[in-house]
C-alpha positions in Angstrom: 108.0 134.3 105.6 107.1 132.2 102.6 104.4 129.8 101.8 104.3 126.5 103.6 102.4 124.5 100.9 105.1 121.9 100.9 104.4 121.1 104.6 101.4 118.8 104.0 100.1 115.9 105.9 101.8 112.8 104.7 102.0 109.1 105.1 105.3 107.4 105.7 106.2 103.8 105.6 107.9 102.0 108.4 109.6 98.7 108.1 110.5 96.3 110.8 114.1 95.7 111.7 113.8 92.0 110.6 112.9 93.0 107.0 109.3 91.7 107.2 106.6 93.5 105.4 106.2 97.3 105.8 103.2 98.8 107.5 101.8 102.3 107.0 102.2 104.8 109.8 100.0 107.8 109.2 101.3 111.2 110.4 99.4 114.4 110.6 101.2 117.8 110.3 100.2 120.8 112.5 101.5 124.3 112.7 102.2 125.0 116.3 101.9 128.4 117.9 101.6 130.0 121.3 99.0 132.1 123.0 100.5 133.0 126.4 101.9 129.8 128.0 99.7 127.5 126.0 100.7 125.8 122.8 98.1 125.3 120.1 98.2 123.6 116.7 96.2 123.8 113.5 96.2 121.4 110.6 99.0 122.5 108.2 96.9 122.1 105.1 94.8 125.2 106.0 97.9 127.4 106.4 98.8 129.7 103.4 101.6 131.7 104.9 103.1 133.2 108.0 103.5 137.0 108.2 105.2 139.4 110.5 102.6 141.4 112.4 101.4 144.6 110.9 98.7 146.7 112.7 95.4 145.9 111.1 93.1 148.7 109.9 90.2 148.8 112.3 86.6 148.5 111.1 83.9 150.3 113.0 81.4 148.2 115.0 83.4 145.0 114.4 83.3 142.3 117.1 86.0 142.5 119.8 87.9 139.5 118.5 88.2 141.1 115.0 91.2 143.4 115.1 90.3 144.8 111.6 91.5 144.0 108.1 94.9 143.5 106.7 96.7 143.1 103.4 97.9 139.5 103.0 100.0 139.6 99.8 97.4 141.6 97.9 94.3 140.1 99.4 92.3 142.1 102.0 91.4 139.7 104.8 89.8 140.0 108.3 92.4 139.8 111.1 91.2 137.7 114.0 92.8 138.1 117.4 92.8 134.4 118.5 93.8 135.4 122.1 90.6 137.5 122.4 88.5 135.0 120.7 89.5 132.1 123.0 89.6 134.2 126.1 93.4 133.6 126.7 95.1 135.8 129.3 97.6 138.5 128.1 101.2 137.3 127.7 103.7 137.8 130.6 106.4 139.1 128.3 104.8 140.3 125.1 106.7 139.8 121.9 105.7 141.1 118.5 102.8 138.8 117.4 102.7 136.8 114.2 100.0 136.5 111.7 99.0 133.1 110.2 97.2 133.4 106.9 94.7 130.5 106.8 92.2 129.4 104.1 88.8 128.5 105.6 86.8 127.3 102.6 87.0 130.1 100.0 87.9 132.7 102.6 91.4 134.0 103.6 91.7 135.0 107.3 94.7 136.4 109.2 95.0 134.8 112.7 97.0 136.9 115.2 99.0 134.7 117.6 101.8 135.4 120.1 104.4 133.3 118.2 104.7 130.5 115.8 106.8 127.6 117.2 107.1 125.3 114.1 105.6 122.4 112.3 104.9 119.2 114.3 104.1 115.8 112.9 102.0 113.6 115.1 101.2 109.9 114.9 97.7 108.6 115.8 99.2 107.4 119.1 100.2 110.9 120.0 96.6 112.2 119.5 94.9 112.0 122.9 91.1 112.4 123.3 89.8 115.8 124.3 88.9 116.0 128.0 85.2 116.6 128.5 84.7 120.4 128.7 81.9 122.3 130.5 80.0 122.8 127.3 79.5 120.3 124.5 80.0 123.2 121.9 83.6 123.6 123.2 84.4 120.0 122.5 83.5 120.4 118.8 86.1 123.2 118.5 88.9 120.9 119.5 90.4 118.1 117.4 92.6 116.4 120.1 95.4 116.9 122.5 98.8 116.3 120.9 101.3 114.7 123.2 104.9 115.5 122.2 107.5 114.2 124.7 106.8 116.1 127.9 104.5 118.8 126.4 100.9 119.0 125.3 99.5 120.9 122.4 95.8 121.8 122.0 94.8 121.0 118.5 92.0 123.3 117.4 89.6 123.2 114.4 89.8 126.7 113.0 87.1 126.1 110.5 84.6 125.4 113.3 85.9 128.2 115.5 85.8 130.8 112.8 82.7 129.4 111.2 80.8 129.9 114.5 82.2 133.4 115.0 80.8 136.6 113.7 83.8 138.2 111.8 81.7 141.4 111.4 82.3 141.5 107.7 79.8 140.8 105.0 80.9 138.4 102.3 81.9 140.1 99.1 82.7 143.5 100.7 86.4 143.2 100.3 86.6 140.6 97.5 
């Protein structure tokens, strides 16, 4: 699939029905994806592209969550299996996974997920606080819980998740 650079966070203006002054309603955009039965979201501004899954080239002695490296439109990038990294159970009915190319600072990383479900815009009212996890470190990896109608989406901070993880690759080896 193509680049999603046009899907940025944006601010929209809402006006009241009586014609009084408009007020700003801030909306944040997230790319939604599935890992098993759970739906997750990441801020859209970090997403470069979405790719069909291609088996990564394995790298010897890499951490379990690093599936290898892959070519993402001419750039060699580590491929991280987010399911393994987050300890998610295997899917009941596995489909071909998808790869989300994300930019984390200067680095390009391929994130392997079960499926991409779309782009979701959330208002501040739809962003619920994160329940207190067993470990304080886990809370830092989550942004919020997105409430969309009858469903909930776990909004994660990929920069913190990937920044805290050993990708098993030295900077500069593939660049």
